[in-house]
Structures are given as C-alpha cells and as structure tokens.
N, CA, C and O atoms as a Tinker XYZ file with bonds, in Angstrom:
   376  protein
     1  N     87.927000  -31.973000  -78.617000    73     2
     2  CA    86.668000  -32.197000  -77.931000    64     1     3
     3  C     86.482000  -31.124000  -76.865000    63     2     4     5
     4  O     87.455000  -30.648000  -76.281000    81     3
     5  N     85.255000  -30.751000  -76.619000    73     3     6
     6  CA    84.943000  -29.727000  -75.626000    64     5     7
     7  C     84.193000  -30.324000  -74.449000    63     6     8     9
     8  O     83.458000  -31.303000  -74.576000    81     7
     9  N     84.405000  -29.704000  -73.313000    73     7    10
    10  CA    83.617000  -30.013000  -72.112000    64     9    11
    11  C     82.791000  -28.773000  -71.805000    63    10    12    13
    12  O     83.221000  -27.652000  -72.075000    81    11
    13  N     81.617000  -28.972000  -71.248000    73    11    14
    14  CA    80.732000  -27.874000  -70.908000    64    13    15
    15  C     80.380000  -27.928000  -69.431000    63    14    16    17
    16  O     80.164000  -29.000000  -68.865000    81    15
    17  N     80.327000  -26.758000  -68.821000    73    15    18
    18  CA    79.929000  -26.634000  -67.426000    64    17    19
    19  C     78.777000  -25.649000  -67.351000    63    18    20    21
    20  O     78.816000  -24.593000  -67.981000    81    19
    21  N     77.753000  -25.991000  -66.583000    73    19    22
    22  CA    76.634000  -25.075000  -66.351000    64    21    23
    23  C     76.731000  -24.556000  -64.919000    63    22    24    25
    24  O     77.173000  -25.268000  -64.018000    81    23
    25  N     76.313000  -23.306000  -64.723000    73    23    26
    26  CA    76.291000  -22.709000  -63.385000    64    25    27
    27  C     74.916000  -22.094000  -63.166000    63    26    28    29
    28  O     74.423000  -21.323000  -63.989000    81    27
    29  N     74.313000  -22.451000  -62.044000    73    27    30
    30  CA    72.952000  -22.045000  -61.689000    64    29    31
    31  C     73.006000  -20.963000  -60.616000    63    30    32    33
    32  O     73.685000  -21.117000  -59.602000    81    31
    33  N     72.288000  -19.873000  -60.847000    73    31    34
    34  CA    72.211000  -18.766000  -59.894000    64    33    35
    35  C     70.768000  -18.672000  -59.391000    63    34    36    37
    36  O     69.918000  -18.125000  -60.094000    81    35
    37  N     70.468000  -19.189000  -58.194000    73    35    38
    38  CA    69.101000  -19.120000  -57.678000    64    37    39
    39  C     68.756000  -17.681000  -57.289000    63    38    40    41
    40  O     69.607000  -16.932000  -56.809000    81    39
    41  N     67.523000  -17.320000  -57.501000    73    39    42
    42  CA    67.082000  -15.955000  -57.211000    64    41    43
    43  C     65.721000  -15.980000  -56.522000    63    42    44    45
    44  O     65.023000  -16.994000  -56.533000    81    43
    45  N     65.360000  -14.854000  -55.928000    73    43    46
    46  CA    64.043000  -14.667000  -55.322000    64    45    47
    47  C     63.570000  -13.263000  -55.695000    63    46    48    49
    48  O     64.373000  -12.382000  -55.999000    81    47
    49  N     62.260000  -13.077000  -55.665000    73    47    50
    50  CA    61.702000  -11.759000  -55.975000    64    49    51
    51  C     61.786000  -10.872000  -54.745000    63    50    52    53
    52  O     61.307000  -11.244000  -53.674000    81    51
    53  N     62.395000   -9.696000  -54.892000    73    51    54
    54  CA    62.457000   -8.697000  -53.832000    64    53    55
    55  C     62.065000   -7.364000  -54.469000    63    54    56    57
    56  O     62.786000   -6.834000  -55.315000    81    55
    57  N     60.917000   -6.831000  -54.055000    73    55    58
    58  CA    60.416000   -5.573000  -54.613000    64    57    59
    59  C     60.400000   -5.590000  -56.138000    63    58    60    61
    60  O     60.842000   -4.643000  -56.788000    81    59
    61  N     59.890000   -6.666000  -56.690000    73    59    62
    62  CA    59.749000   -6.835000  -58.141000    64    61    63
    63  C     61.066000   -6.981000  -58.888000    63    62    64    65
    64  O     61.102000   -6.803000  -60.106000    81    63
    65  N     62.142000   -7.300000  -58.189000    73    63    66
    66  CA    63.440000   -7.534000  -58.808000    64    65    67
    67  C     63.931000   -8.920000  -58.420000    63    66    68    69
    68  O     63.805000   -9.330000  -57.266000    81    67
    69  N     64.487000   -9.634000  -59.380000    73    67    70
    70  CA    65.089000  -10.936000  -59.087000    64    69    71
    71  C     66.454000  -10.684000  -58.450000    63    70    72    73
    72  O     67.312000  -10.022000  -59.034000    81    71
    73  N     66.642000  -11.225000  -57.239000    73    71    74
    74  CA    67.874000  -11.023000  -56.479000    64    73    75
    75  C     68.473000  -12.393000  -56.174000    63    74    76    77
    76  O     67.764000  -13.308000  -55.753000    81    75
    77  N     69.782000  -12.529000  -56.390000    73    75    78
    78  CA    70.445000  -13.804000  -56.130000    64    77    79
    79  C     70.370000  -14.145000  -54.641000    63    78    80    81
    80  O     70.556000  -13.285000  -53.780000    81    79
    81  N     70.093000  -15.422000  -54.360000    73    79    82
    82  CA    69.986000  -15.913000  -52.986000    64    81    83
    83  C     70.949000  -17.081000  -52.794000    63    82    84    85
    84  O     71.563000  -17.559000  -53.748000    81    83
    85  N     71.069000  -17.532000  -51.552000    73    83    86
    86  CA    71.956000  -18.649000  -51.244000    64    85    87
    87  C     71.497000  -19.918000  -51.955000    63    86    88    89
    88  O     70.303000  -20.194000  -52.068000    81    87
    89  N     72.461000  -20.664000  -52.421000    73    87    90
    90  CA    72.189000  -21.935000  -53.103000    64    89    91
    91  C     71.841000  -23.007000  -52.082000    63    90    92    93
    92  O     72.291000  -22.956000  -50.938000    81    91
    93  N     71.043000  -23.970000  -52.498000    73    91    94
    94  CA    70.659000  -25.080000  -51.637000    64    93    95
    95  C     71.537000  -26.303000  -51.851000    63    94    96    97
    96  O     71.301000  -27.352000  -51.250000    81    95
    97  N     72.542000  -26.176000  -52.700000    73    95    98
    98  CA    73.437000  -27.289000  -53.007000    64    97    99
    99  C     74.439000  -26.837000  -54.045000    63    98   100   101
   100  O     74.632000  -25.638000  -54.247000    81    99
   101  N     75.083000  -27.797000  -54.711000    73    99   102
   102  CA    76.062000  -27.453000  -55.743000    64   101   103
   103  C     75.422000  -26.625000  -56.857000    63   102   104   105
   104  O     74.305000  -26.908000  -57.291000    81   103
   105  N     76.147000  -25.599000  -57.315000    73   103   106
   106  CA    75.625000  -24.723000  -58.359000    64   105   107
   107  C     76.176000  -25.047000  -59.737000    63   106   108   109
   108  O     75.613000  -24.609000  -60.740000    81   107
   109  N     77.254000  -25.799000  -59.808000    73   107   110
   110  CA    77.857000  -26.136000  -61.092000    64   109   111
   111  C     77.790000  -27.631000  -61.331000    63   110   112   113
   112  O     77.846000  -28.432000  -60.399000    81   111
   113  N     77.667000  -27.995000  -62.618000    73   111   114
   114  CA    77.700000  -29.401000  -62.984000    64   113   115
   115  C     78.225000  -29.541000  -64.397000    63   114   116   117
   116  O     78.165000  -28.608000  -65.198000    81   115
   117  N     78.737000  -30.714000  -64.687000    73   115   118
   118  CA    79.223000  -31.037000  -66.029000    64   117   119
   119  C     78.006000  -31.322000  -66.897000    63   118   120   121
   120  O     77.284000  -32.295000  -66.680000    81   119
   121  N     77.792000  -30.460000  -67.880000    73   119   122
   122  CA    76.622000  -30.608000  -68.756000    64   121   123
   123  C     77.050000  -30.981000  -70.174000    63   122   124   125
   124  O     76.340000  -30.689000  -71.137000    81   123
   125  N     78.215000  -31.628000  -70.302000    73   123   126
   126  CA    78.770000  -31.950000  -71.611000    64   125   127
   127  C     77.825000  -32.801000  -72.450000    63   126   128   129
   128  O     77.613000  -32.516000  -73.629000    81   127
   129  N     77.261000  -33.833000  -71.855000    73   127   130
   130  CA    76.370000  -34.726000  -72.611000    64   129   131
   131  C     75.153000  -33.953000  -73.112000    63   130   132   133
   132  O     74.782000  -34.061000  -74.281000    81   131
   133  N     74.535000  -33.175000  -72.228000    73   131   134
   134  CA    73.349000  -32.404000  -72.589000    64   133   135
   135  C     73.684000  -31.348000  -73.644000    63   134   136   137
   136  O     72.928000  -31.159000  -74.597000    81   135
   137  N     74.823000  -30.657000  -73.471000    73   135   138
   138  CA    75.216000  -29.597000  -74.399000    64   137   139
   139  C     75.628000  -30.139000  -75.757000    63   138   140   141
   140  O     75.572000  -29.424000  -76.757000    81   139
   141  N     76.038000  -31.387000  -75.796000    73   139   142
   142  CA    76.577000  -31.967000  -77.023000    64   141   143
   143  C     75.517000  -32.490000  -77.981000    63   142   144   145
   144  O     75.847000  -32.914000  -79.089000    81   143
   145  N     74.264000  -32.470000  -77.580000    73   143   146
   146  CA    73.226000  -32.874000  -78.527000    64   145   147
   147  C     73.163000  -31.823000  -79.630000    63   146   148   149
   148  O     73.449000  -30.651000  -79.383000    81   147
   149  N     72.803000  -32.217000  -80.810000    73   147   150
   150  CA    72.780000  -31.293000  -81.954000    64   149   151
   151  C     71.913000  -30.072000  -81.658000    63   150   152   153
   152  O     72.294000  -28.941000  -81.958000    81   151
   153  N     70.759000  -30.309000  -81.074000    73   151   154
   154  CA    69.832000  -29.215000  -80.774000    64   153   155
   155  C     70.454000  -28.211000  -79.796000    63   154   156   157
   156  O     70.364000  -27.003000  -80.015000    81   155
   157  N     71.079000  -28.695000  -78.731000    73   155   158
   158  CA    71.648000  -27.801000  -77.732000    64   157   159
   159  C     72.935000  -27.132000  -78.205000    63   158   160   161
   160  O     73.217000  -26.000000  -77.812000    81   159
   161  N     73.716000  -27.806000  -79.035000    73   159   162
   162  CA    74.912000  -27.184000  -79.602000    64   161   163
   163  C     74.507000  -25.990000  -80.460000    63   162   164   165
   164  O     75.120000  -24.926000  -80.382000    81   163
   165  N     73.479000  -26.171000  -81.271000    73   163   166
   166  CA    72.973000  -25.077000  -82.105000    64   165   167
   167  C     72.414000  -23.948000  -81.236000    63   166   168   169
   168  O     72.628000  -22.773000  -81.532000    81   167
   169  N     71.706000  -24.301000  -80.174000    73   167   170
   170  CA    71.152000  -23.316000  -79.240000    64   169   171
   171  C     72.270000  -22.471000  -78.625000    63   170   172   173
   172  O     72.161000  -21.246000  -78.571000    81   171
   173  N     73.345000  -23.118000  -78.161000    73   171   174
   174  CA    74.455000  -22.382000  -77.562000    64   173   175
   175  C     75.104000  -21.431000  -78.564000    63   174   176   177
   176  O     75.485000  -20.317000  -78.205000    81   175
   177  N     75.231000  -21.861000  -79.805000    73   175   178
   178  CA    75.789000  -20.975000  -80.830000    64   177   179
   179  C     74.898000  -19.749000  -81.025000    63   178   180   181
   180  O     75.396000  -18.634000  -81.176000    81   179
   181  N     73.587000  -19.957000  -81.021000    73   179   182
   182  CA    72.656000  -18.835000  -81.125000    64   181   183
   183  C     72.810000  -17.892000  -79.940000    63   182   184   185
   184  O     72.785000  -16.673000  -80.113000    81   183
   185  N     72.969000  -18.441000  -78.732000    73   183   186
   186  CA    73.120000  -17.603000  -77.545000    64   185   187
   187  C     74.405000  -16.783000  -77.621000    63   186   188   189
   188  O     74.425000  -15.629000  -77.192000    81   187
   189  N     75.468000  -17.358000  -78.157000    73   187   190
   190  CA    76.722000  -16.605000  -78.328000    64   189   191
   191  C     76.525000  -15.424000  -79.274000    63   190   192   193
   192  O     77.165000  -14.383000  -79.119000    81   191
   193  N     75.641000  -15.588000  -80.248000    73   191   194
   194  CA    75.353000  -14.527000  -81.201000    64   193   195
   195  C     74.586000  -13.390000  -80.536000    63   194   196   197
   196  O     74.869000  -12.217000  -80.778000    81   195
   197  N     73.613000  -13.746000  -79.697000    73   195   198
   198  CA    72.740000  -12.742000  -79.092000    64   197   199
   199  C     73.321000  -12.103000  -77.840000    63   198   200   201
   200  O     73.062000  -10.931000  -77.567000    81   199
   201  N     74.095000  -12.852000  -77.082000    73   199   202
   202  CA    74.616000  -12.351000  -75.810000    64   201   203
   203  C     76.133000  -12.436000  -75.813000    63   202   204   205
   204  O     76.709000  -13.438000  -76.236000    81   203
   205  N     76.771000  -11.382000  -75.339000    73   203   206
   206  CA    78.225000  -11.426000  -75.258000    64   205   207
   207  C     78.636000  -12.356000  -74.121000    63   206   208   209
   208  O     77.929000  -12.481000  -73.122000    81   207
   209  N     79.762000  -12.992000  -74.281000    73   207   210
   210  CA    80.280000  -13.865000  -73.246000    64   209   211
   211  C     80.974000  -13.028000  -72.188000    63   210   212   213
   212  O     81.644000  -12.044000  -72.504000    81   211
   213  N     80.816000  -13.415000  -70.944000    73   211   214
   214  CA    81.503000  -12.769000  -69.830000    64   213   215
   215  C     82.376000  -13.815000  -69.170000    63   214   216   217
   216  O     81.875000  -14.778000  -68.589000    81   215
   217  N     83.676000  -13.627000  -69.261000    73   215   218
   218  CA    84.626000  -14.591000  -68.704000    64   217   219
   219  C     84.380000  -15.999000  -69.237000    63   218   220   221
   220  O     84.570000  -16.980000  -68.517000    81   219
   221  N     83.956000  -16.101000  -70.502000    73   219   222
   222  CA    83.743000  -17.404000  -71.118000    64   221   223
   223  C     82.373000  -18.003000  -70.870000    63   222   224   225
   224  O     82.075000  -19.076000  -71.394000    81   223
   225  N     81.527000  -17.341000  -70.086000    73   223   226
   226  CA    80.186000  -17.852000  -69.780000    64   225   227
   227  C     79.170000  -17.270000  -70.751000    63   226   228   229
   228  O     79.233000  -16.087000  -71.084000    81   227
   229  N     78.227000  -18.104000  -71.208000    73   227   230
   230  CA    77.149000  -17.686000  -72.105000    64   229   231
   231  C     75.828000  -17.839000  -71.361000    63   230   232   233
   232  O     75.591000  -18.853000  -70.703000    81   231
   233  N     74.974000  -16.830000  -71.467000    73   231   234
   234  CA    73.679000  -16.864000  -70.809000    64   233   235
   235  C     72.758000  -17.886000  -71.461000    63   234   236   237
   236  O     72.617000  -17.909000  -72.684000    81   235
   237  N     72.139000  -18.722000  -70.656000    73   235   238
   238  CA    71.114000  -19.658000  -71.126000    64   237   239
   239  C     69.779000  -18.915000  -71.040000    63   238   240   241
   240  O     69.030000  -19.082000  -70.076000    81   239
   241  N     69.492000  -18.111000  -72.033000    73   239   242
   242  CA    68.341000  -17.208000  -71.998000    64   241   243
   243  C     67.000000  -17.926000  -71.940000    63   242   244   245
   244  O     66.023000  -17.360000  -71.451000    81   243
   245  N     66.935000  -19.149000  -72.426000    73   243   246
   246  CA    65.671000  -19.890000  -72.432000    64   245   247
   247  C     65.607000  -20.930000  -71.321000    63   246   248   249
   248  O     64.670000  -21.726000  -71.273000    81   247
   249  N     66.589000  -20.931000  -70.432000    73   247   250
   250  CA    66.607000  -21.838000  -69.271000    64   249   251
   251  C     66.573000  -23.317000  -69.659000    63   250   252   253
   252  O     66.034000  -24.147000  -68.927000    81   251
   253  N     67.144000  -23.630000  -70.796000    73   251   254
   254  CA    67.160000  -24.994000  -71.320000    64   253   255
   255  C     67.910000  -25.946000  -70.383000    63   254   256   257
   256  O     67.475000  -27.078000  -70.168000    81   255
   257  N     69.023000  -25.492000  -69.833000    73   255   258
   258  CA    69.898000  -26.381000  -69.076000    64   257   259
   259  C     69.361000  -26.735000  -67.690000    63   258   260   261
   260  O     69.918000  -27.611000  -67.029000    81   259
   261  N     68.310000  -26.088000  -67.242000    73   259   262
   262  CA    67.677000  -26.454000  -65.971000    64   261   263
   263  C     67.134000  -27.879000  -66.047000    63   262   264   265
   264  O     67.026000  -28.557000  -65.026000    81   263
   265  N     66.796000  -28.332000  -67.241000    73   263   266
   266  CA    66.221000  -29.666000  -67.426000    64   265   267
   267  C     67.261000  -30.727000  -67.740000    63   266   268   269
   268  O     66.905000  -31.859000  -68.071000    81   267
   269  N     68.532000  -30.386000  -67.645000    73   267   270
   270  CA    69.598000  -31.361000  -67.866000    64   269   271
   271  C     69.495000  -32.445000  -66.798000    63   270   272   273
   272  O     69.523000  -32.124000  -65.609000    81   271
   273  N     69.378000  -33.716000  -67.179000    73   271   274
   274  CA    69.306000  -34.791000  -66.184000    64   273   275
   275  C     70.518000  -34.823000  -65.247000    63   274   276   277
   276  O     70.432000  -35.364000  -64.145000    81   275
   277  N     71.645000  -34.247000  -65.679000    73   275   278
   278  CA    72.843000  -34.233000  -64.833000    64   277   279
   279  C     72.832000  -33.074000  -63.825000    63   278   280   281
   280  O     73.682000  -33.027000  -62.936000    81   279
   281  N     71.892000  -32.150000  -63.954000    73   279   282
   282  CA    71.802000  -31.025000  -63.018000    64   281   283
   283  C     71.434000  -31.542000  -61.632000    63   282   284   285
   284  O     70.705000  -32.527000  -61.514000    81   283
   285  N     71.927000  -30.891000  -60.585000    73   283   286
   286  CA    71.538000  -31.302000  -59.243000    64   285   287
   287  C     70.015000  -31.273000  -59.091000    63   286   288   289
   288  O     69.335000  -30.437000  -59.686000    81   287
   289  N     69.504000  -32.182000  -58.300000    73   287   290
   290  CA    68.050000  -32.286000  -58.134000    64   289   291
   291  C     67.431000  -30.977000  -57.666000    63   290   292   293
   292  O     66.364000  -30.596000  -58.146000    81   291
   293  N     68.085000  -30.280000  -56.734000    73   291   294
   294  CA    67.507000  -29.036000  -56.226000    64   293   295
   295  C     67.404000  -27.995000  -57.339000    63   294   296   297
   296  O     66.490000  -27.171000  -57.322000    81   295
   297  N     68.314000  -28.018000  -58.298000    73   295   298
   298  CA    68.265000  -27.101000  -59.435000    64   297   299
   299  C     67.046000  -27.414000  -60.298000    63   298   300   301
   300  O     66.289000  -26.516000  -60.665000    81   299
   301  N     66.864000  -28.682000  -60.617000    73   299   302
   302  CA    65.722000  -29.081000  -61.462000    64   301   303
   303  C     64.387000  -28.774000  -60.790000    63   302   304   305
   304  O     63.388000  -28.557000  -61.476000    81   303
   305  N     64.357000  -28.752000  -59.451000    73   303   306
   306  CA    63.116000  -28.516000  -58.707000    64   305   307
   307  C     62.896000  -27.041000  -58.346000    63   306   308   309
   308  O     61.835000  -26.694000  -57.828000    81   307
   309  N     63.873000  -26.170000  -58.609000    73   307   310
   310  CA    63.775000  -24.755000  -58.217000    64   309   311
   311  C     62.576000  -24.104000  -58.893000    63   310   312   313
   312  O     62.424000  -24.203000  -60.110000    81   311
   313  N     61.717000  -23.435000  -58.113000    73   311   314
   314  CA    60.483000  -22.844000  -58.645000    64   313   315
   315  C     60.506000  -21.322000  -58.673000    63   314   316   317
   316  O     59.514000  -20.697000  -59.048000    81   315
   317  N     61.594000  -20.734000  -58.294000    73   315   318
   318  CA    61.702000  -19.283000  -58.231000    64   317   319
   319  C     62.518000  -18.800000  -59.425000    63   318   320   321
   320  O     62.971000  -19.616000  -60.228000    81   319
   321  N     62.714000  -17.494000  -59.557000    73   319   322
   322  CA    63.537000  -17.019000  -60.682000    64   321   323
   323  C     64.975000  -17.530000  -60.559000    63   322   324   325
   324  O     65.427000  -17.894000  -59.473000    81   323
   325  N     65.666000  -17.550000  -61.665000    73   323   326
   326  CA    67.045000  -18.034000  -61.675000    64   325   327
   327  C     67.720000  -17.602000  -62.963000    63   326   328   329
   328  O     67.073000  -17.154000  -63.910000    81   327
   329  N     69.025000  -17.746000  -62.974000    73   327   330
   330  CA    69.837000  -17.513000  -64.166000    64   329   331
   331  C     70.756000  -18.708000  -64.328000    63   330   332   333
   332  O     71.266000  -19.243000  -63.344000    81   331
   333  N     70.971000  -19.130000  -65.566000    73   331   334
   334  CA    71.921000  -20.201000  -65.855000    64   333   335
   335  C     72.897000  -19.699000  -66.902000    63   334   336   337
   336  O     72.512000  -19.069000  -67.887000    81   335
   337  N     74.171000  -19.994000  -66.668000    73   335   338
   338  CA    75.205000  -19.686000  -67.645000    64   337   339
   339  C     75.967000  -20.968000  -67.961000    63   338   340   341
   340  O     76.087000  -21.859000  -67.121000    81   339
   341  N     76.475000  -21.043000  -69.180000    73   339   342
   342  CA    77.191000  -22.236000  -69.640000    64   341   343
   343  C     78.548000  -21.806000  -70.178000    63   342   344   345
   344  O     78.676000  -20.786000  -70.854000    81   343
   345  N     79.558000  -22.612000  -69.860000    73   343   346
   346  CA    80.921000  -22.328000  -70.328000    64   345   347
   347  C     81.452000  -23.541000  -71.074000    63   346   348   349
   348  O     81.278000  -24.680000  -70.642000    81   347
   349  N     82.095000  -23.280000  -72.189000    73   347   350
   350  CA    82.741000  -24.337000  -72.968000    64   349   351
   351  C     84.236000  -24.306000  -72.681000    63   350   352   353
   352  O     84.866000  -23.249000  -72.725000    81   351
   353  N     84.793000  -25.469000  -72.390000    73   351   354
   354  CA    86.225000  -25.586000  -72.165000    64   353   355
   355  C     86.768000  -26.522000  -73.226000    63   354   356   357
   356  O     86.486000  -27.720000  -73.218000    81   355
   357  N     87.537000  -25.973000  -74.122000    73   355   358
   358  CA    88.112000  -26.791000  -75.190000    64   357   359
   359  C     89.332000  -27.535000  -74.635000    63   358   360   361
   360  O     90.236000  -26.936000  -74.051000    81   359
   361  N     89.331000  -28.842000  -74.832000    73   359   362
   362  CA    90.449000  -29.649000  -74.368000    64   361   363
   363  C     91.535000  -29.656000  -75.432000    63   362   364   365
   364  O     91.271000  -29.890000  -76.611000    81   363
   365  N     92.737000  -29.399000  -75.002000    73   363   366
   366  CA    93.844000  -29.393000  -75.953000    64   365   367
   367  C     94.368000  -30.825000  -76.151000    63   366   368   369
   368  O     94.348000  -31.645000  -75.233000    81   367
   369  N     94.825000  -31.089000  -77.346000    73   367   370
   370  CA    95.374000  -32.393000  -77.663000    64   369   371
   371  C     96.896000  -32.297000  -77.538000    63   370   372   373
   372  O     97.549000  -31.529000  -78.245000    81   371
   373  N     97.434000  -33.089000  -76.626000    73   371   374
   374  CA    98.877000  -33.005000  -76.373000    64   373   375
   375  C     99.661000  -33.890000  -77.304000    63   374   376
   376  O    100.888000  -33.936000  -77.225000    81   375
C-alpha cells in the first residue's frame, strides 16, 4: 500500500514572475485518500510520464490537489499563483 503527501508552494506575482512567498500555515498534508481515487491515480501516472520526478516529488500540473478536502483551509482558499507537488511513499511489508 502507498501513502501520498502533497506539498503546497504559495506564490505571488513579482514583475510578471511567480515567486514563492511565506506560507500562511502548514504546507504539507496526507493526501492518500484523494490520491487513491481511480481518477487521481491515473492522473498521477500521467504526470510522472510528462514531468520528471525531483527527489520523489511529482508536479501537479493541473492543480488538482488544491481541491483535496484534506488540504489545509488556507491552501484551498489561496487565490494567487502556486505550485503543488505530490510524493508517493510505498510502505514496506515486514
């Protein structure tokens, strides 16, 4: 079984460039339930195909995980630019 973690990077526009800014709360959350739906599992596989993983993180190019009910409220309400990455952690069976 796998666990999934999402990480939110809040950004603001500075001279027409999205620049990371200070977070208003927790930036990571357990998104296992949201990621485990058939639709989102397929989406993550597609993202792995299109984007290389960096340190195990996959870019959420369509910002799907911002709408995860488990995401912190401030993340779901963020109205500025942002980036979300998702990491899968495979649990080993002992």
